[in-house]
VEXDREN-2710 file (C-alpha; in Angstrom, 1 decimal):
% VEXDREN-2710
k/r/px/py/pz
1/MET/24.9/171.5/62.8
2/ALA/21.6/172.7/63.6
3/ALA/20.3/169.0/64.0
4/LEU/23.0/168.2/66.9
5/LEU/22.3/171.7/68.5
6/ILE/18.4/170.5/68.9
7/LEU/19.1/166.9/69.7
8/GLY/21.6/167.9/72.6
9/GLY/19.4/170.7/73.7
10/LEU/16.7/167.9/73.9
11/LEU/18.9/165.3/75.9
12/LEU/20.0/167.9/78.2
13/ILE/16.1/168.7/79.1
14/VAL/15.3/164.9/79.2
15/LEU/18.4/164.5/81.8
16/GLY/17.5/167.2/83.7
17/LEU/13.9/166.3/84.2
18/PHE/15.2/162.6/85.4
19/TRP/17.7/164.3/88.0
20/LEU/14.6/166.7/89.1
21/ILE/12.4/163.4/89.7
22/VAL/15.3/162.0/91.3
23/LEU/15.7/165.1/93.7
24/ALA/11.9/164.4/94.3
25/PHE/12.4/161.0/95.7
26/GLN/15.1/161.9/97.9
27/THR/13.3/164.6/99.5
28/SER/10.1/162.1/100.2
29/LEU/8.4/159.3/98.7
30/LEU/5.2/161.1/98.4
31/TRP/7.2/164.0/96.5
32/GLY/8.7/161.6/94.4
33/VAL/5.4/159.6/93.1
34/GLY/3.8/162.9/92.7
35/SER/6.4/164.2/90.6
36/PHE/5.2/162.2/87.5
37/LEU/2.4/164.7/87.2
38/PRO/3.5/167.9/85.7
39/PRO/1.7/170.3/88.3
40/ILE/2.8/168.5/91.1
41/LEU/6.6/168.7/90.2
42/LEU/5.9/172.5/89.5
43/LEU/4.8/172.6/93.0
44/PHE/7.8/170.6/94.2
45/ILE/10.0/173.5/92.3
46/VAL/8.5/176.1/94.3
47/ARG/8.1/174.1/97.7
48/CYS/11.1/172.8/97.6
49/TRP/13.6/175.5/95.5
50/LYS/16.6/174.4/97.2
51/ASN/16.6/170.9/96.7
52/ALA/15.4/171.3/93.0
53/ARG/17.4/174.5/91.5
54/LYS/20.1/172.3/90.5
55/ALA/18.2/170.4/88.0
56/VAL/16.2/173.4/87.1
57/VAL/19.0/175.3/85.9
58/PHE/20.4/172.1/84.1
59/ILE/17.2/171.9/82.5
60/ALA/17.9/175.6/81.5
61/LEU/20.8/175.0/80.1
62/GLY/19.3/172.6/77.6
63/PHE/17.0/175.3/76.3
64/ILE/19.8/177.4/75.2
65/PRO/21.5/175.1/72.5
66/LEU/17.7/174.0/71.5
67/ILE/16.8/177.6/70.7
68/VAL/20.4/178.4/68.5
69/GLY/19.4/175.3/67.1
70/ILE/16.1/176.2/66.1
71/THR/17.0/179.5/65.0
72/GLN/19.6/178.2/62.6
73/LEU/17.4/175.5/61.2
74/ALA/15.1/178.5/60.4
75/SER/17.5/180.4/58.7
76/ILE/18.7/177.5/56.3
77/ASP/15.5/176.2/55.7
78/SER/12.4/177.6/57.1
79/ASN/9.7/175.2/55.9
80/ARG/11.4/172.2/58.3
81/ALA/11.5/174.8/61.4
82/GLU/7.9/175.4/61.1
83/ALA/7.0/171.7/60.6
84/LEU/9.3/171.0/63.8
85/LEU/7.5/173.7/65.8
86/SER/3.9/172.5/64.5
87/LEU/4.6/168.9/65.6
88/SER/3.6/168.1/62.0
89/TRP/6.0/165.1/61.7
90/LEU/4.5/163.0/64.6
91/GLN/1.7/162.4/61.8
92/GLY/4.0/160.2/59.9
93/THR/4.7/160.6/56.2
94/ASP/2.0/160.7/53.8
95/ASP/1.7/157.5/52.0
96/ALA/0.4/157.4/48.2
97/GLN/-0.9/153.9/48.6
98/SER/-3.4/155.0/51.3
99/LYS/-4.9/157.2/49.0
100/VAL/-5.9/154.8/46.3
101/GLN/-9.4/153.3/46.5
102/ILE/-10.2/150.3/44.8
103/SER/-12.9/148.2/44.4
104/LEU/-11.7/144.8/42.5
105/ALA/-11.9/141.3/43.8
106/GLY/-10.7/138.1/41.8
107/GLU/-7.9/135.8/42.4
108/ILE/-4.4/135.5/41.2
109/TYR/-3.3/131.7/40.5
110/GLY/-6.2/130.6/42.4
111/GLN/-5.4/132.9/45.6
112/SER/-7.8/135.6/46.6
113/PHE/-6.9/138.6/45.0
114/LYS/-7.7/142.3/46.8
115/PRO/-5.4/144.8/45.8
116/HIS/-5.1/148.0/47.7
117/TYR/-2.8/149.9/45.5
118/GLY/-2.6/150.6/41.6
119/GLU/-0.6/152.7/39.4
120/LEU/0.0/153.0/35.8
121/ILE/3.3/154.6/35.6
122/ASP/5.6/154.6/32.4
123/GLY/3.2/152.4/30.5
124/VAL/3.2/149.9/33.1
125/LEU/-0.1/149.0/35.0
126/VAL/0.4/147.7/38.3
127/LEU/-2.2/146.3/40.9
128/ARG/-0.5/145.2/44.2
129/GLU/-1.6/143.3/47.5
130/GLY/0.8/143.8/50.4
131/ASN/2.9/146.1/52.1
132/ASP/6.0/144.1/52.2
133/PHE/8.8/144.5/49.7
134/PHE/7.9/141.6/47.6
135/ALA/3.8/141.8/47.6
136/GLN/1.6/138.6/48.3
137/ARG/0.0/138.9/45.0
138/GLU/0.6/141.2/42.5
139/LEU/-0.5/142.2/38.8
140/ARG/1.9/143.8/36.1
141/ILE/0.5/145.0/32.5
142/ALA/3.3/146.4/30.1
143/LEU/1.2/148.2/27.5
144/PRO/2.5/149.4/24.2
145/SER/3.8/152.6/23.7
146/SER/1.7/153.4/21.1
147/MET/-1.0/153.4/23.9
148/VAL/0.0/155.9/26.3
149/GLY/1.0/159.2/26.2
150/LYS/2.2/161.9/28.6
151/ASN/-1.4/164.2/28.3
152/LEU/-3.0/161.0/28.0
153/GLN/-6.8/162.1/29.0
154/ALA/-8.5/158.4/28.5
155/LEU/-7.4/154.8/28.1
156/ARG/-9.9/152.4/26.5
157/LEU/-8.8/149.1/25.8
158/ASP/-10.2/145.7/24.6
159/VAL/-8.3/142.7/24.3
160/LEU/-10.0/139.0/23.4
161/PRO/-8.4/135.7/23.2
162/GLN/-7.9/135.5/19.9
163/ASP/-6.2/138.9/18.8
164/ALA/-2.8/139.2/17.3
165/GLY/-0.6/141.9/16.9
166/LEU/1.2/144.2/19.3
167/LEU/-0.7/143.1/22.7
168/PRO/0.0/144.0/26.2
169/ASP/2.2/141.8/28.4
170/ILE/0.7/140.7/31.5
171/GLU/2.7/139.6/34.4
172/ILE/1.2/137.9/37.3
173/MET/3.2/137.4/40.6
174/TRP/2.4/135.7/44.1
175/MET/4.0/134.2/47.5
176/LEU/3.6/130.8/48.8
177/PRO/4.0/130.6/52.8
178/GLU/7.3/128.1/52.0
179/GLN/8.8/130.5/49.8
180/ASP/11.1/133.4/50.0
181/LEU/11.1/135.0/46.6
182/PRO/7.7/134.9/44.5
183/GLU/6.2/132.8/41.7
184/ALA/5.8/134.8/38.3
185/ARG/4.4/133.9/35.3
186/ARG/4.5/135.7/31.6
187/ILE/1.4/135.8/29.3
188/SER/1.4/137.6/26.0
189/ARG/-1.6/136.4/24.4
190/GLY/-5.0/134.3/24.7
191/TYR/-6.5/136.7/27.7
192/THR/-9.4/138.8/28.0
193/LEU/-8.6/142.3/29.1
194/HIS/-11.1/145.6/29.2
195/LEU/-9.8/148.6/30.3
196/ASP/-11.9/152.1/30.6
197/LEU/-10.2/154.4/32.4
198/GLN/-10.4/158.3/32.8
199/LYS/-8.3/161.2/33.9
200/GLN/-8.9/162.3/37.6
201/LEU/-6.8/165.4/39.4
202/PRO/-4.6/165.4/40.3
203/ASN/-2.9/162.5/39.4
204/PHE/-5.4/159.5/38.9
205/PHE/-7.1/157.3/36.2
206/VAL/-10.4/155.8/37.4
207/GLY/-12.6/153.3/35.5
208/ASP/-13.6/149.9/35.0
209/PHE/-11.1/147.1/35.0
210/HIS/-11.7/143.3/33.6
211/LEU/-9.1/140.7/33.2
212/VAL/-9.3/137.0/32.5
213/LEU/-6.5/134.4/31.9
214/PRO/-6.4/131.2/30.2
215/PRO/-7.9/128.8/32.6
216/HIS/-4.4/127.1/33.8
217/PHE/-3.4/130.2/35.3
218/LYS/-6.5/130.4/37.7
219/THR/-6.6/134.1/37.3
220/SER/-9.5/136.2/36.8
221/MET/-10.6/139.7/38.0
222/SER/-13.2/142.5/37.7
223/GLY/-14.4/145.9/39.2
224/GLU/-13.5/149.4/39.6
225/VAL/-9.4/150.8/40.2
226/GLN/-8.1/154.1/41.0
227/LEU/-4.5/154.1/39.9
228/VAL/-1.6/156.7/40.3
229/THR/0.1/158.5/37.6
230/ASP/3.4/159.6/39.2
231/ARG/4.8/159.7/43.0
232/LEU/4.5/163.4/43.2
233/HIS/3.0/164.9/46.4
234/TYR/-0.1/167.2/45.9
235/ILE/-1.8/170.0/48.0
236/GLU/-5.1/171.1/46.3
237/ASN/-4.5/169.6/43.1
238/GLU/-1.1/171.2/42.4
239/VAL/2.4/169.4/43.0
240/ASP/3.8/170.1/46.5
241/ARG/7.0/171.9/45.5
242/HIS/7.9/171.8/49.1
243/TYR/8.0/168.4/49.6
244/ASP/11.1/166.9/50.0
245/ALA/11.7/164.1/47.3
246/ILE/13.8/162.7/44.4
247/SER/10.4/163.1/42.3
248/THR/9.8/166.8/43.4
249/LEU/13.3/167.4/42.3
250/GLU/12.7/165.5/38.8
251/TYR/9.6/167.4/38.5
252/VAL/11.1/171.1/39.1
253/LEU/13.9/170.3/36.8
254/GLU/11.6/169.1/33.9
255/ASP/9.7/171.8/34.2
256/TYR/12.4/173.9/34.0
257/LEU/14.3/172.5/31.2
258/GLN/10.6/172.7/29.4
259/ARG/10.4/176.4/29.8
260/ARG/14.0/177.1/29.0
261/PHE/14.1/175.5/25.7
262/ALA/10.4/176.0/24.9
263/THR/10.0/172.3/24.4
264/GLU/7.5/169.4/26.0
265/ASN/10.3/167.0/24.7
266/VAL/12.6/166.6/27.7
267/VAL/13.6/163.6/29.2
268/VAL/15.8/164.2/32.4
269/GLU/18.9/161.6/33.0
270/PRO/19.1/159.9/36.4
271/PHE/20.9/162.2/38.7
272/GLU/22.8/162.0/41.9
273/VAL/20.8/162.7/44.7
274/PRO/22.1/164.9/47.4
275/ALA/22.7/163.2/50.7
276/VAL/20.5/165.6/52.7
277/PHE/17.9/167.7/51.1
278/SER/19.3/171.0/52.3
279/PRO/19.4/173.8/50.0
280/PRO/21.3/175.6/48.3
281/PHE/23.5/173.3/46.4
282/THR/24.6/172.7/42.7
283/MET/24.2/169.5/40.5
284/ALA/24.7/168.7/36.6
285/VAL/21.7/167.7/35.2
286/THR/21.8/165.6/31.9
287/ALA/18.8/165.8/29.8
288/TYR/17.5/164.8/26.3
289/VAL/16.1/167.7/24.8
290/LEU/14.3/167.2/21.4
291/GLY/16.4/163.8/21.1
292/GLN/19.6/165.5/21.6
293/GLN/21.5/165.1/25.0
294/ARG/22.5/168.5/26.7
295/THR/24.3/169.0/30.4
296/VAL/23.2/172.2/32.4
297/SER/24.5/172.8/35.6
298/VAL/21.7/174.3/38.0
299/ARG/21.9/175.5/41.6
300/MET/18.8/174.4/43.6
301/LEU/17.5/176.5/46.2
302/LYS/14.4/176.5/48.2
303/ASN/11.8/178.7/50.3
304/SER/8.9/179.2/51.8
305/GLU/7.0/181.0/48.4
306/HIS/8.4/178.9/45.8
307/GLY/9.7/175.7/47.6
308/TRP/12.2/174.0/45.3
309/HIS/13.4/176.0/42.5
310/VAL/16.4/176.6/40.2
311/GLU/18.3/179.7/40.7
312/GLY/18.0/182.6/38.4
313/ASP/14.9/180.8/36.6
314/GLN/12.9/183.5/34.8
315/TYR/11.9/181.8/32.0
316/PRO/8.1/182.2/30.9
317/GLN/5.5/179.7/31.3
318/TYR/5.5/176.9/28.5
319/VAL/2.2/176.1/26.8
320/ALA/2.2/173.2/25.0
321/LEU/0.3/173.0/21.8
322/PRO/-3.1/171.2/21.9
323/ASN/-3.0/167.6/20.8
324/LYS/-6.2/165.8/20.2
325/ALA/-4.5/162.6/19.2
326/SER/-3.3/162.5/22.4
327/GLU/-6.5/163.2/24.5
328/VAL/-7.7/159.5/24.0
329/VAL/-6.5/156.2/23.3
330/GLU/-9.1/153.9/22.0
331/GLY/-8.9/150.8/19.8
332/GLN/-8.0/147.3/18.8
333/PRO/-4.6/146.5/20.0
334/ASP/-3.8/144.4/16.8
335/LEU/-3.6/147.8/14.9
336/ALA/0.2/147.1/15.6
337/GLU/2.1/150.3/16.2
338/THR/0.5/153.7/15.3
339/SER/2.7/156.4/13.2
340/LYS/2.6/159.1/16.3
341/VAL/4.0/158.1/19.4
342/ILE/3.7/160.5/22.0
343/ARG/6.6/159.5/24.4
344/THR/8.4/156.3/24.6
345/VAL/7.9/154.4/27.9
346/ASP/11.1/152.2/27.2
347/ARG/12.7/152.3/30.8
348/ARG/16.0/151.4/29.1
349/LEU/16.6/155.1/28.4
350/ARG/16.5/156.4/32.1
351/PHE/17.6/153.3/33.6
352/SER/20.6/153.5/36.1
353/LEU/21.7/151.5/39.4
354/GLN/20.7/154.4/41.2
355/ARG/17.2/154.4/39.6
356/LEU/16.8/150.7/40.0
357/LEU/17.8/151.2/44.0
358/VAL/15.4/153.7/44.3
359/ASN/12.2/152.0/43.0
360/PRO/13.2/148.3/42.0
361/VAL/9.6/147.3/42.1
362/GLN/9.6/148.9/38.7
363/TYR/12.3/146.6/37.1
364/GLN/11.3/143.3/38.7
365/ASN/11.5/140.3/36.5
366/LEU/13.2/142.5/33.4
367/GLN/16.2/140.8/31.8
368/VAL/19.5/143.0/33.1
369/HIS/23.0/142.6/32.1
370/VAL/25.6/142.8/35.1
371/GLN/29.2/143.5/35.0
372/THR/31.1/143.5/38.5
373/THR/34.3/145.4/39.3
374/ARG/36.3/142.5/39.2
375/GLY/35.2/141.9/35.7
376/ASN/32.8/139.0/35.9
377/GLN/29.6/139.3/34.0
378/VAL/25.9/137.8/34.5
379/THR/23.0/138.1/32.3
380/GLY/19.5/137.2/34.2
381/ARG/16.2/138.2/35.7
382/PHE/16.2/140.9/38.4
383/VAL/13.8/139.5/41.0
384/GLY/14.4/142.4/43.7
385/LEU/16.6/143.4/46.9
386/ASP/17.4/141.4/49.9
387/ALA/17.4/142.5/53.4
388/GLU/21.0/144.0/52.9
389/GLY/20.1/145.9/49.7
390/ALA/22.1/143.5/47.5
391/LEU/20.6/142.9/43.8
392/ILE/18.9/139.4/43.7
393/ILE/19.4/138.1/40.2
394/ASN/18.4/135.0/38.6
395/ARG/18.9/132.8/35.5
396/ASP/17.7/129.9/34.0
397/VAL/19.8/127.1/33.0
398/LYS/18.9/123.5/32.2
399/ALA/20.1/121.9/35.5
400/PRO/19.4/122.1/38.2
401/GLY/17.0/125.1/36.8
402/THR/17.6/128.3/38.3
403/VAL/20.7/129.8/39.8
404/SER/20.2/133.0/41.8
405/PHE/23.1/135.6/42.0
406/THR/23.7/138.0/44.8
407/PHE/25.4/141.3/43.8
408/LEU/26.2/144.7/46.3
409/PRO/25.6/147.7/44.5
410/SER/29.4/148.4/45.6
411/GLU/30.5/145.4/43.7
412/ILE/28.7/146.5/40.4
413/GLY/30.4/148.1/37.8
414/GLN/28.0/148.5/35.0
415/ILE/24.6/147.4/34.7
416/THR/22.3/147.2/31.8
417/LEU/18.5/147.0/31.2
418/LEU/17.9/144.6/28.4
419/GLU/13.9/144.8/27.8
420/PRO/11.6/148.0/27.6
END
């Protein structure tokens, strides 16, 4: 309702100004031309009040719903009202990709590769070049779960072509001018990889990166990278709880459940996203606490002091016990799995259709099984979303080679991720 009042008021004001300019032209050509300048327009109102008063009254009427709408918005969400009045929305959204600094050069399948964005989230390292839905060139490295942890402070890894055992899975993707979908290749061994990354506040890994694939892949790169470790919004190295995003709600809920149950071992399942981030609202949250599934009903609030928070949250701050084993991960990958896995990075645990639609890049080229509402079933690799938001799934066959399926989200009854 507040938004409608604000838009209605602005519309009346704009129409009133247009009417005022028309009246100036009707008075004389000079007044009409001069009315495009604010000082001349004000002078026209004073000198020709009889002609201009109808339009001025019309403009004044527009301020009534505008002020009422802003007042209602301030009572509901003071932060949005403050942002509206300060015109901070004119600056656009804060793009995480613009913050990342990468000094790395190389090539992917013979094409020059200069990534502008990098991330290391849920054990998957991504370097990406291009702002389109499908990157022009992209590198993905899926690290074994034993090599990453939630409180990881450093990551040092060296892989040689002769190494065997549990190795990172590497995938390269590139676009060709005559194709709408990217080409992709997977490499599981026979490559050279060097990582020496250090944690940097608030949410970065920074360090050296070097990769050389077997010669027939024509892929190599070397330099320094800066990788984001989450998709939260930060202000002065602290999570901005006022920022309206799904990631903010996930962070607030995870922090709340950790303090409520006094454990760090909390995994929040995907939840239904509110249509409008307009507090207060109540939602049911399902989470795994110490491996046990729990469902908690929470009421989300937001104010200028605390930002997003759970109503009635008076639990003390949870302090995790220091775990030296999680501070640095270093060594050879052929040691296979370690006995202490800090946190699983198996994306199947938190997978859902909603999470795939929100972040399709996270699941590109992974095997999925789709069952439609009509009972049809398809197993193949998820390629991405088309312009209409439909899922594209490719399945390899003996002839003619690859079959592509397209499913709208409304047509999918159940979807299962088959790979971690």
